[in-house]
VMD Tcl script that builds the backbone (N, CA, C; Angstrom):
set m [mol new atoms 471]
animate dup $m
set s [atomselect $m all]
$s set {name element resname resid chain x y z} {
  {N N MET 1 A -11.968 9.422 -13.430}
  {CA C MET 1 A -11.625 10.376 -14.462}
  {C C MET 1 A -12.836 10.536 -15.369}
  {N N SER 2 A -13.179 11.756 -15.668}
  {CA C SER 2 A -14.334 12.018 -16.517}
  {C C SER 2 A -13.971 11.837 -17.982}
  {N N ARG 3 A -14.997 11.780 -18.821}
  {CA C ARG 3 A -14.759 11.667 -20.268}
  {C C ARG 3 A -13.949 12.848 -20.785}
  {N N ASP 4 A -14.216 14.051 -20.256}
  {CA C ASP 4 A -13.447 15.218 -20.685}
  {C C ASP 4 A -11.969 15.047 -20.365}
  {N N SER 5 A -11.678 14.432 -19.222}
  {CA C SER 5 A -10.289 14.200 -18.843}
  {C C SER 5 A -9.612 13.226 -19.796}
  {N N THR 6 A -10.330 12.175 -20.205}
  {CA C THR 6 A -9.716 11.189 -21.087}
  {C C THR 6 A -9.360 11.801 -22.441}
  {N N LYS 7 A -10.062 12.838 -22.854}
  {CA C LYS 7 A -9.735 13.508 -24.121}
  {C C LYS 7 A -8.363 14.167 -24.064}
  {N N LEU 8 A -7.899 14.486 -22.866}
  {CA C LEU 8 A -6.588 15.113 -22.710}
  {C C LEU 8 A -5.440 14.113 -22.849}
  {N N LEU 9 A -5.779 12.827 -22.837}
  {CA C LEU 9 A -4.736 11.805 -22.759}
  {C C LEU 9 A -4.518 11.066 -24.074}
  {N N ASP 10 A -3.742 11.679 -24.935}
  {CA C ASP 10 A -3.293 11.019 -26.153}
  {C C ASP 10 A -2.016 10.241 -25.811}
  {N N PRO 11 A -1.402 9.551 -26.758}
  {CA C PRO 11 A -0.186 8.791 -26.433}
  {C C PRO 11 A 0.933 9.646 -25.813}
  {N N ILE 12 A 1.090 10.874 -26.274}
  {CA C ILE 12 A 2.109 11.747 -25.674}
  {C C ILE 12 A 1.731 12.083 -24.234}
  {N N GLY 13 A 0.449 12.315 -23.986}
  {CA C GLY 13 A -0.007 12.610 -22.631}
  {C C GLY 13 A 0.249 11.452 -21.683}
  {N N TRP 14 A -0.031 10.231 -22.142}
  {CA C TRP 14 A 0.235 9.062 -21.307}
  {C C TRP 14 A 1.729 8.921 -21.053}
  {N N ARG 15 A 2.538 9.167 -22.060}
  {CA C ARG 15 A 4.006 9.089 -21.876}
  {C C ARG 15 A 4.461 10.145 -20.875}
  {N N LEU 16 A 3.893 11.331 -20.963}
  {CA C LEU 16 A 4.214 12.398 -20.015}
  {C C LEU 16 A 3.866 11.956 -18.590}
  {N N LEU 17 A 2.698 11.372 -18.401}
  {CA C LEU 17 A 2.305 10.898 -17.074}
  {C C LEU 17 A 3.231 9.789 -16.575}
  {N N GLU 18 A 3.652 8.917 -17.488}
  {CA C GLU 18 A 4.571 7.855 -17.108}
  {C C GLU 18 A 5.892 8.444 -16.613}
  {N N VAL 19 A 6.424 9.427 -17.345}
  {CA C VAL 19 A 7.683 10.068 -16.951}
  {C C VAL 19 A 7.529 10.753 -15.592}
  {N N LEU 20 A 6.425 11.457 -15.392}
  {CA C LEU 20 A 6.201 12.130 -14.109}
  {C C LEU 20 A 6.074 11.139 -12.963}
  {N N GLN 21 A 5.424 9.996 -13.203}
  {CA C GLN 21 A 5.296 8.984 -12.154}
  {C C GLN 21 A 6.660 8.391 -11.795}
  {N N GLN 22 A 7.547 8.308 -12.772}
  {CA C GLN 22 A 8.877 7.758 -12.515}
  {C C GLN 22 A 9.772 8.763 -11.805}
  {N N ASN 23 A 9.674 10.039 -12.189}
  {CA C ASN 23 A 10.523 11.073 -11.584}
  {C C ASN 23 A 9.949 12.451 -11.880}
  {N N ALA 24 A 9.154 12.965 -10.972}
  {CA C ALA 24 A 8.519 14.270 -11.158}
  {C C ALA 24 A 9.488 15.424 -10.927}
  {N N ARG 25 A 10.722 15.133 -10.563}
  {CA C ARG 25 A 11.703 16.193 -10.324}
  {C C ARG 25 A 12.505 16.561 -11.572}
  {N N LEU 26 A 12.278 15.882 -12.671}
  {CA C LEU 26 A 12.984 16.241 -13.901}
  {C C LEU 26 A 12.573 17.646 -14.327}
  {N N SER 27 A 13.468 18.326 -15.003}
  {CA C SER 27 A 13.131 19.656 -15.523}
  {C C SER 27 A 12.105 19.518 -16.648}
  {N N LEU 28 A 11.385 20.596 -16.902}
  {CA C LEU 28 A 10.409 20.590 -18.000}
  {C C LEU 28 A 11.100 20.297 -19.332}
  {N N ALA 29 A 12.312 20.818 -19.500}
  {CA C ALA 29 A 13.055 20.572 -20.742}
  {C C ALA 29 A 13.400 19.091 -20.884}
  {N N GLU 30 A 13.833 18.462 -19.788}
  {CA C GLU 30 A 14.180 17.039 -19.834}
  {C C GLU 30 A 12.941 16.188 -20.103}
  {N N ILE 31 A 11.836 16.509 -19.454}
  {CA C ILE 31 A 10.583 15.785 -19.698}
  {C C ILE 31 A 10.188 15.956 -21.160}
  {N N GLY 32 A 10.291 17.176 -21.653}
  {CA C GLY 32 A 9.964 17.447 -23.051}
  {C C GLY 32 A 10.798 16.629 -24.006}
  {N N ARG 33 A 12.086 16.504 -23.713}
  {CA C ARG 33 A 12.972 15.697 -24.559}
  {C C ARG 33 A 12.520 14.238 -24.576}
  {N N LEU 34 A 12.073 13.741 -23.420}
  {CA C LEU 34 A 11.661 12.343 -23.328}
  {C C LEU 34 A 10.323 12.060 -24.003}
  {N N VAL 35 A 9.445 13.075 -24.060}
  {CA C VAL 35 A 8.105 12.836 -24.614}
  {C C VAL 35 A 7.871 13.494 -25.968}
  {N N GLY 36 A 8.824 14.306 -26.417}
  {CA C GLY 36 A 8.689 14.932 -27.722}
  {C C GLY 36 A 7.890 16.227 -27.716}
  {N N LEU 37 A 8.011 16.996 -26.642}
  {CA C LEU 37 A 7.341 18.298 -26.550}
  {C C LEU 37 A 8.350 19.353 -26.114}
  {N N SER 38 A 8.012 20.620 -26.349}
  {CA C SER 38 A 8.821 21.712 -25.815}
  {C C SER 38 A 8.570 21.824 -24.312}
  {N N ALA 39 A 9.435 22.520 -23.613}
  {CA C ALA 39 A 9.244 22.743 -22.175}
  {C C ALA 39 A 7.920 23.468 -21.932}
  {N N ALA 40 A 7.587 24.416 -22.795}
  {CA C ALA 40 A 6.318 25.145 -22.656}
  {C C ALA 40 A 5.132 24.208 -22.881}
  {N N GLY 41 A 5.262 23.293 -23.831}
  {CA C GLY 41 A 4.200 22.318 -24.092}
  {C C GLY 41 A 3.998 21.391 -22.908}
  {N N VAL 42 A 5.107 20.978 -22.284}
  {CA C VAL 42 A 5.026 20.127 -21.087}
  {C C VAL 42 A 4.335 20.890 -19.969}
  {N N ALA 43 A 4.750 22.136 -19.747}
  {CA C ALA 43 A 4.159 22.954 -18.672}
  {C C ALA 43 A 2.661 23.129 -18.891}
  {N N ASP 44 A 2.259 23.360 -20.144}
  {CA C ASP 44 A 0.834 23.534 -20.448}
  {C C ASP 44 A 0.051 22.250 -20.161}
  {N N ARG 45 A 0.582 21.123 -20.593}
  {CA C ARG 45 A -0.122 19.854 -20.344}
  {C C ARG 45 A -0.201 19.543 -18.853}
  {N N ILE 46 A 0.886 19.747 -18.148}
  {CA C ILE 46 A 0.869 19.493 -16.708}
  {C C ILE 46 A -0.192 20.358 -16.036}
  {N N ARG 47 A -0.257 21.616 -16.395}
  {CA C ARG 47 A -1.273 22.512 -15.818}
  {C C ARG 47 A -2.672 22.003 -16.126}
  {N N ARG 48 A -2.918 21.589 -17.368}
  {CA C ARG 48 A -4.241 21.067 -17.735}
  {C C ARG 48 A -4.567 19.774 -16.986}
  {N N TYR 49 A -3.564 18.900 -16.804}
  {CA C TYR 49 A -3.786 17.661 -16.068}
  {C C TYR 49 A -4.065 17.940 -14.592}
  {N N GLU 50 A -3.389 18.921 -14.026}
  {CA C GLU 50 A -3.668 19.314 -12.638}
  {C C GLU 50 A -5.083 19.889 -12.525}
  {N N ASP 51 A -5.440 20.778 -13.456}
  {CA C ASP 51 A -6.783 21.385 -13.437}
  {C C ASP 51 A -7.888 20.340 -13.585}
  {N N ALA 52 A -7.630 19.299 -14.381}
  {CA C ALA 52 A -8.626 18.255 -14.617}
  {C C ALA 52 A -8.649 17.207 -13.504}
  {N N GLY 53 A -7.705 17.295 -12.571}
  {CA C GLY 53 A -7.650 16.326 -11.485}
  {C C GLY 53 A -6.940 15.033 -11.853}
  {N N ILE 54 A -6.344 14.964 -13.016}
  {CA C ILE 54 A -5.591 13.774 -13.417}
  {C C ILE 54 A -4.336 13.655 -12.564}
  {N N ILE 55 A -3.639 14.770 -12.381}
  {CA C ILE 55 A -2.502 14.821 -11.461}
  {C C ILE 55 A -3.027 15.420 -10.166}
  {N N GLY 56 A -2.969 14.622 -9.116}
  {CA C GLY 56 A -3.517 15.057 -7.835}
  {C C GLY 56 A -2.469 15.550 -6.858}
  {N N GLY 57 A -1.213 15.546 -7.231}
  {CA C GLY 57 A -0.174 16.034 -6.338}
  {C C GLY 57 A 1.160 15.381 -6.645}
  {N N TYR 58 A 2.151 15.790 -5.894}
  {CA C TYR 58 A 3.514 15.294 -6.051}
  {C C TYR 58 A 4.022 14.953 -4.659}
  {N N HIS 59 A 4.845 13.913 -4.569}
  {CA C HIS 59 A 5.357 13.528 -3.261}
  {C C HIS 59 A 6.693 12.811 -3.405}
  {N N ALA 60 A 7.379 12.703 -2.284}
  {CA C ALA 60 A 8.607 11.909 -2.230}
  {C C ALA 60 A 8.237 10.517 -1.749}
  {N N HIS 61 A 8.802 9.506 -2.355}
  {CA C HIS 61 A 8.580 8.127 -1.920}
  {C C HIS 61 A 9.600 7.815 -0.819}
  {N N ILE 62 A 9.118 7.528 0.365}
  {CA C ILE 62 A 9.977 7.199 1.494}
  {C C ILE 62 A 10.043 5.681 1.626}
  {N N CYS 63 A 11.221 5.121 1.748}
  {CA C CYS 63 A 11.392 3.688 1.942}
  {C C CYS 63 A 11.199 3.386 3.431}
  {N N PRO 64 A 10.127 2.669 3.785}
  {CA C PRO 64 A 9.834 2.417 5.206}
  {C C PRO 64 A 11.014 1.793 5.965}
  {N N GLU 65 A 11.693 0.823 5.354}
  {CA C GLU 65 A 12.806 0.164 6.029}
  {C C GLU 65 A 13.911 1.150 6.377}
  {N N ALA 66 A 14.132 2.128 5.511}
  {CA C ALA 66 A 15.209 3.098 5.722}
  {C C ALA 66 A 14.926 4.027 6.897}
  {N N VAL 67 A 13.662 4.131 7.295}
  {CA C VAL 67 A 13.320 4.980 8.450}
  {C C VAL 67 A 12.905 4.122 9.653}
  {N N GLY 68 A 13.301 2.843 9.633}
  {CA C GLY 68 A 13.095 1.982 10.779}
  {C C GLY 68 A 11.764 1.258 10.857}
  {N N LEU 69 A 10.990 1.280 9.788}
  {CA C LEU 69 A 9.686 0.605 9.781}
  {C C LEU 69 A 9.798 -0.670 8.940}
  {N N SER 70 A 10.367 -1.705 9.536}
  {CA C SER 70 A 10.707 -2.909 8.783}
  {C C SER 70 A 9.584 -3.930 8.692}
  {N N VAL 71 A 8.487 -3.735 9.422}
  {CA C VAL 71 A 7.372 -4.687 9.388}
  {C C VAL 71 A 6.166 -4.014 8.744}
  {N N LYS 72 A 5.648 -4.653 7.699}
  {CA C LYS 72 A 4.424 -4.192 7.031}
  {C C LYS 72 A 3.367 -5.261 7.242}
  {N N ALA 73 A 2.154 -4.816 7.561}
  {CA C ALA 73 A 1.068 -5.772 7.781}
  {C C ALA 73 A -0.239 -5.208 7.262}
  {N N PHE 74 A -1.138 -6.120 6.933}
  {CA C PHE 74 A -2.515 -5.767 6.594}
  {C C PHE 74 A -3.377 -6.143 7.787}
  {N N LEU 75 A -4.161 -5.200 8.261}
  {CA C LEU 75 A -5.109 -5.475 9.331}
  {C C LEU 75 A -6.488 -5.552 8.693}
  {N N HIS 76 A -7.119 -6.710 8.793}
  {CA C HIS 76 A -8.463 -6.931 8.272}
  {C C HIS 76 A -9.404 -6.718 9.453}
  {N N LEU 77 A -10.164 -5.633 9.419}
  {CA C LEU 77 A -10.968 -5.230 10.565}
  {C C LEU 77 A -12.458 -5.397 10.310}
  {N N ARG 78 A -13.140 -5.962 11.285}
  {CA C ARG 78 A -14.608 -6.010 11.287}
  {C C ARG 78 A -15.057 -5.034 12.366}
  {N N VAL 79 A -15.521 -3.890 11.925}
  {CA C VAL 79 A -15.909 -2.833 12.852}
  {C C VAL 79 A -17.425 -2.708 12.850}
  {N N PRO 80 A -18.081 -2.898 14.001}
  {CA C PRO 80 A -19.535 -2.732 14.052}
  {C C PRO 80 A -19.925 -1.290 13.705}
  {N N VAL 81 A -21.097 -1.143 13.123}
  {CA C VAL 81 A -21.582 0.181 12.722}
  {C C VAL 81 A -21.529 1.161 13.893}
  {N N THR 82 A -21.823 0.678 15.086}
  {CA C THR 82 A -21.831 1.557 16.264}
  {C C THR 82 A -20.439 2.078 16.616}
  {N N GLN 83 A -19.393 1.438 16.116}
  {CA C GLN 83 A -18.019 1.843 16.422}
  {C C GLN 83 A -17.325 2.553 15.258}
  {N N THR 84 A -17.993 2.623 14.110}
  {CA C THR 84 A -17.351 3.128 12.894}
  {C C THR 84 A -16.774 4.529 13.070}
  {N N GLN 85 A -17.552 5.462 13.540}
  {CA C GLN 85 A -17.082 6.843 13.653}
  {C C GLN 85 A -15.875 6.945 14.585}
  {N N ARG 86 A -15.965 6.309 15.729}
  {CA C ARG 86 A -14.847 6.371 16.690}
  {C C ARG 86 A -13.612 5.663 16.126}
  {N N PHE 87 A -13.822 4.516 15.464}
  {CA C PHE 87 A -12.688 3.817 14.861}
  {C C PHE 87 A -11.980 4.717 13.847}
  {N N LEU 88 A -12.749 5.371 12.981}
  {CA C LEU 88 A -12.138 6.230 11.960}
  {C C LEU 88 A -11.374 7.392 12.587}
  {N N GLU 89 A -11.888 7.942 13.662}
  {CA C GLU 89 A -11.176 9.014 14.369}
  {C C GLU 89 A -9.836 8.505 14.902}
  {N N ILE 90 A -9.868 7.341 15.530}
  {CA C ILE 90 A -8.636 6.761 16.085}
  {C C ILE 90 A -7.676 6.373 14.960}
  {N N ALA 91 A -8.206 5.803 13.876}
  {CA C ALA 91 A -7.354 5.415 12.745}
  {C C ALA 91 A -6.633 6.633 12.172}
  {N N GLN 92 A -7.332 7.769 12.078}
  {CA C GLN 92 A -6.710 9.002 11.584}
  {C C GLN 92 A -5.561 9.440 12.489}
  {N N GLN 93 A -5.667 9.165 13.760}
  {CA C GLN 93 A -4.665 9.601 14.739}
  {C C GLN 93 A -3.563 8.571 14.973}
  {N N THR 94 A -3.647 7.430 14.326}
  {CA C THR 94 A -2.671 6.353 14.519}
  {C C THR 94 A -1.636 6.420 13.407}
  {N N PRO 95 A -0.440 6.927 13.706}
  {CA C PRO 95 A 0.548 7.154 12.639}
  {C C PRO 95 A 1.022 5.885 11.947}
  {N N GLU 96 A 0.891 4.738 12.599}
  {CA C GLU 96 A 1.322 3.487 11.981}
  {C C GLU 96 A 0.412 3.078 10.822}
  {N N ILE 97 A -0.812 3.593 10.796}
  {CA C ILE 97 A -1.733 3.275 9.697}
  {C C ILE 97 A -1.372 4.146 8.502}
  {N N HIS 98 A -0.866 3.491 7.477}
  {CA C HIS 98 A -0.445 4.182 6.256}
  {C C HIS 98 A -1.627 4.411 5.316}
  {N N GLU 99 A -2.545 3.444 5.304}
  {CA C GLU 99 A -3.718 3.517 4.431}
  {C C GLU 99 A -4.812 2.678 5.056}
  {N N CYS 100 A -6.056 3.126 4.893}
  {CA C CYS 100 A -7.191 2.369 5.421}
  {C C CYS 100 A -8.331 2.479 4.414}
  {N N SER 101 A -8.822 1.336 3.956}
  {CA C SER 101 A -9.868 1.312 2.932}
  {C C SER 101 A -11.124 0.636 3.453}
  {N N PHE 102 A -12.273 1.216 3.134}
  {CA C PHE 102 A -13.584 0.636 3.406}
  {C C PHE 102 A -13.828 -0.364 2.292}
  {N N VAL 103 A -14.111 -1.633 2.633}
  {CA C VAL 103 A -14.146 -2.686 1.623}
  {C C VAL 103 A -15.421 -3.512 1.698}
  {N N THR 104 A -15.664 -4.269 0.644}
  {CA C THR 104 A -16.749 -5.240 0.635}
  {C C THR 104 A -16.214 -6.550 1.176}
  {N N GLY 105 A -17.096 -7.482 1.447}
  {CA C GLY 105 A -16.676 -8.780 1.939}
  {C C GLY 105 A -16.865 -8.896 3.432}
  {N N GLU 106 A -16.131 -9.799 4.032}
  {CA C GLU 106 A -16.286 -10.072 5.456}
  {C C GLU 106 A -15.755 -8.953 6.336}
  {N N GLU 107 A -14.715 -8.264 5.875}
  {CA C GLU 107 A -14.159 -7.166 6.656}
  {C C GLU 107 A -14.917 -5.878 6.367}
  {N N THR 108 A -14.766 -4.929 7.262}
  {CA C THR 108 A -15.294 -3.584 7.043}
  {C C THR 108 A -14.198 -2.700 6.469}
  {N N TYR 109 A -12.998 -2.835 7.032}
  {CA C TYR 109 A -11.848 -2.031 6.611}
  {C C TYR 109 A -10.634 -2.934 6.469}
  {N N ILE 110 A -9.727 -2.537 5.591}
  {CA C ILE 110 A -8.399 -3.137 5.537}
  {C C ILE 110 A -7.419 -1.984 5.690}
  {N N ALA 111 A -6.558 -2.102 6.684}
  {CA C ALA 111 A -5.560 -1.072 6.952}
  {C C ALA 111 A -4.171 -1.627 6.653}
  {N N ILE 112 A -3.350 -0.796 6.058}
  {CA C ILE 112 A -1.951 -1.133 5.844}
  {C C ILE 112 A -1.167 -0.391 6.920}
  {N N VAL 113 A -0.396 -1.150 7.692}
  {CA C VAL 113 A 0.382 -0.532 8.760}
  {C C VAL 113 A 1.864 -0.826 8.569}
  {N N TYR 114 A 2.682 0.127 8.983}
  {CA C TYR 114 A 4.131 -0.028 9.005}
  {C C TYR 114 A 4.580 0.194 10.442}
  {N N VAL 115 A 5.351 -0.740 10.972}
  {CA C VAL 115 A 5.814 -0.664 12.350}
  {C C VAL 115 A 7.284 -1.093 12.435}
  {N N GLU 116 A 7.888 -0.816 13.588}
  {CA C GLU 116 A 9.303 -1.122 13.795}
  {C C GLU 116 A 9.559 -2.599 14.073}
  {N N SER 117 A 8.595 -3.267 14.726}
  {CA C SER 117 A 8.837 -4.638 15.174}
  {C C SER 117 A 7.501 -5.343 15.391}
  {N N LEU 118 A 7.571 -6.630 15.660}
  {CA C LEU 118 A 6.357 -7.371 15.971}
  {C C LEU 118 A 5.750 -6.903 17.293}
  {N N ASP 119 A 6.584 -6.530 18.245}
  {CA C ASP 119 A 6.058 -5.970 19.497}
  {C C ASP 119 A 5.288 -4.681 19.231}
  {N N HIS 120 A 5.826 -3.857 18.362}
  {CA C HIS 120 A 5.155 -2.611 17.984}
  {C C HIS 120 A 3.818 -2.924 17.301}
  {N N LEU 121 A 3.802 -3.934 16.428}
  {CA C LEU 121 A 2.568 -4.355 15.768}
  {C C LEU 121 A 1.546 -4.812 16.803}
  {N N ALA 122 A 1.985 -5.568 17.785}
  {CA C ALA 122 A 1.083 -6.031 18.843}
  {C C ALA 122 A 0.464 -4.853 19.587}
  {N N GLU 123 A 1.240 -3.804 19.810}
  {CA C GLU 123 A 0.721 -2.598 20.474}
  {C C GLU 123 A -0.360 -1.931 19.631}
  {N N VAL 124 A -0.132 -1.837 18.333}
  {CA C VAL 124 A -1.116 -1.217 17.434}
  {C C VAL 124 A -2.401 -2.041 17.428}
  {N N ILE 125 A -2.263 -3.353 17.321}
  {CA C ILE 125 A -3.439 -4.231 17.318}
  {C C ILE 125 A -4.207 -4.076 18.626}
  {N N GLU 126 A -3.505 -4.071 19.726}
  {CA C GLU 126 A -4.146 -3.916 21.035}
  {C C GLU 126 A -4.885 -2.580 21.124}
  {N N HIS 127 A -4.302 -1.559 20.573}
  {CA C HIS 127 A -4.894 -0.217 20.558}
  {C C HIS 127 A -6.198 -0.183 19.751}
  {N N LEU 128 A -6.248 -0.960 18.659}
  {CA C LEU 128 A -7.402 -0.920 17.747}
  {C C LEU 128 A -8.462 -1.980 18.033}
  {N N ARG 129 A -8.116 -3.049 18.719}
  {CA C ARG 129 A -9.038 -4.173 18.853}
  {C C ARG 129 A -10.296 -3.848 19.643}
  {N N VAL 130 A -10.304 -2.770 20.407}
  {CA C VAL 130 A -11.525 -2.399 21.146}
  {C C VAL 130 A -12.634 -1.945 20.196}
  {N N TYR 131 A -12.288 -1.684 18.931}
  {CA C TYR 131 A -13.281 -1.222 17.954}
  {C C TYR 131 A -13.840 -2.342 17.092}
  {N N GLY 132 A -13.337 -3.546 17.251}
  {CA C GLY 132 A -13.847 -4.672 16.479}
  {C C GLY 132 A -12.818 -5.775 16.361}
  {N N GLU 133 A -13.168 -6.793 15.585}
  {CA C GLU 133 A -12.286 -7.945 15.374}
  {C C GLU 133 A -11.195 -7.595 14.367}
  {N N ILE 134 A -10.007 -8.136 14.603}
  {CA C ILE 134 A -8.877 -7.885 13.702}
  {C C ILE 134 A -8.222 -9.212 13.342}
  {N N VAL 135 A -8.003 -9.422 12.048}
  {CA C VAL 135 A -7.178 -10.520 11.557}
  {C C VAL 135 A -5.988 -9.858 10.879}
  {N N THR 136 A -4.791 -10.323 11.217}
  {CA C THR 136 A -3.568 -9.680 10.733}
  {C C THR 136 A -2.853 -10.567 9.727}
  {N N SER 137 A -2.384 -9.965 8.646}
  {CA C SER 137 A -1.541 -10.653 7.669}
  {C C SER 137 A -0.216 -9.906 7.592}
  {N N LEU 138 A 0.878 -10.595 7.906}
  {CA C LEU 138 A 2.203 -9.991 7.774}
  {C C LEU 138 A 2.647 -10.076 6.321}
  {N N VAL 139 A 3.233 -9.021 5.832}
  {CA C VAL 139 A 3.763 -9.012 4.471}
  {C C VAL 139 A 5.187 -9.556 4.529}
  {N N LEU 140 A 5.429 -10.636 3.816}
  {CA C LEU 140 A 6.750 -11.241 3.774}
  {C C LEU 140 A 7.603 -10.649 2.658}
  {N N LYS 141 A 6.951 -10.337 1.540}
  {CA C LYS 141 A 7.635 -9.817 0.360}
  {C C LYS 141 A 6.592 -9.131 -0.495}
  {N N THR 142 A 6.985 -8.099 -1.243}
  {CA C THR 142 A 6.074 -7.416 -2.161}
  {C C THR 142 A 6.674 -7.505 -3.563}
  {N N PRO 143 A 6.342 -8.583 -4.308}
  {CA C PRO 143 A 6.947 -8.756 -5.631}
  {C C PRO 143 A 6.462 -7.740 -6.670}
  {N N ILE 144 A 5.281 -7.167 -6.479}
  {CA C ILE 144 A 4.771 -6.133 -7.384}
  {C C ILE 144 A 4.394 -4.940 -6.517}
  {N N SER 145 A 5.021 -3.818 -6.773}
  {CA C SER 145 A 4.811 -2.658 -5.916}
  {C C SER 145 A 4.636 -1.389 -6.744}
  {N N SER 146 A 3.633 -0.627 -6.425}
  {CA C SER 146 A 3.430 0.705 -7.009}
  {C C SER 146 A 3.583 0.741 -8.520}
  {N N ARG 147 A 2.761 -0.013 -9.195}
  {CA C ARG 147 A 2.775 0.029 -10.655}
  {C C ARG 147 A 2.383 1.407 -11.150}
  {N N LEU 148 A 2.907 1.758 -12.308}
  {CA C LEU 148 A 2.555 3.027 -12.921}
  {C C LEU 148 A 1.201 2.901 -13.605}
  {N N PHE 149 A 0.434 3.996 -13.615}
  {CA C PHE 149 A -0.805 4.038 -14.381}
  {C C PHE 149 A -0.454 4.386 -15.817}
  {N N GLY 150 A -1.150 3.752 -16.764}
  {CA C GLY 150 A -0.886 4.017 -18.161}
  {C C GLY 150 A -2.079 3.647 -19.009}
  {N N PRO 151 A -2.000 3.884 -20.307}
  {CA C PRO 151 A -3.133 3.615 -21.196}
  {C C PRO 151 A -3.378 2.119 -21.355}
  {N N ASN 152 A -4.634 1.755 -21.381}
  {CA C ASN 152 A -5.052 0.381 -21.701}
  {C C ASN 152 A -4.422 -0.696 -20.829}
  {N N ARG 153 A -3.955 -0.361 -19.667}
  {CA C ARG 153 A -3.331 -1.365 -18.808}
  {C C ARG 153 A -4.377 -2.308 -18.230}
  {N N TYR 154 A -5.636 -1.926 -18.248}
  {CA C TYR 154 A -6.662 -2.705 -17.579}
  {C C TYR 154 A -7.662 -3.301 -18.543}
  {N N HIS 155 A -7.514 -3.059 -19.823}
  {CA C HIS 155 A -8.512 -3.498 -20.793}
  {C C HIS 155 A -7.994 -4.531 -21.778}
  {N N ASP 156 A -6.711 -4.794 -21.794}
  {CA C ASP 156 A -6.129 -5.681 -22.801}
  {C C ASP 156 A -6.057 -7.132 -22.373}
  {N N HIS 157 A -6.495 -7.479 -21.165}
  {CA C HIS 157 A -6.304 -8.841 -20.668}
  {C C HIS 157 A -7.525 -9.672 -20.825}
}
mol reanalyze $m
mol bondsrecalc $m
mol representation Tube
mol addrep $m
């Protein structure tokens, strides 16, 4: 976020973003009631936040378990430079990969995958292992999930 963007975020702006992160389907009037603005004021701020790139989109949160994806795992991948381009192409085409990040440290990438079963996970690993070494971590529980972004959440500790 640029300095110009941060100027748009006063306490009401942060509250507006918090409300949108919790439920972006509320009416402008309802959001306004919760943050202390008129519906027109909410619409104007939302437009400015979209224009500034603060709000990058809206989506529905799908519960993986409810659609049959009961196993979540992190794949820690060491991909040689010579395989990087091909790996990324295959990763883009692999629907089980929910997210893939280029990271520092011993791994090259960490991918988050959702699959139906351990057998399904084994198939995904087998499919990807030709591109490098993989260490897998199964997620047993996620005690902290999808925290909301807000003011000063990262500077007060």
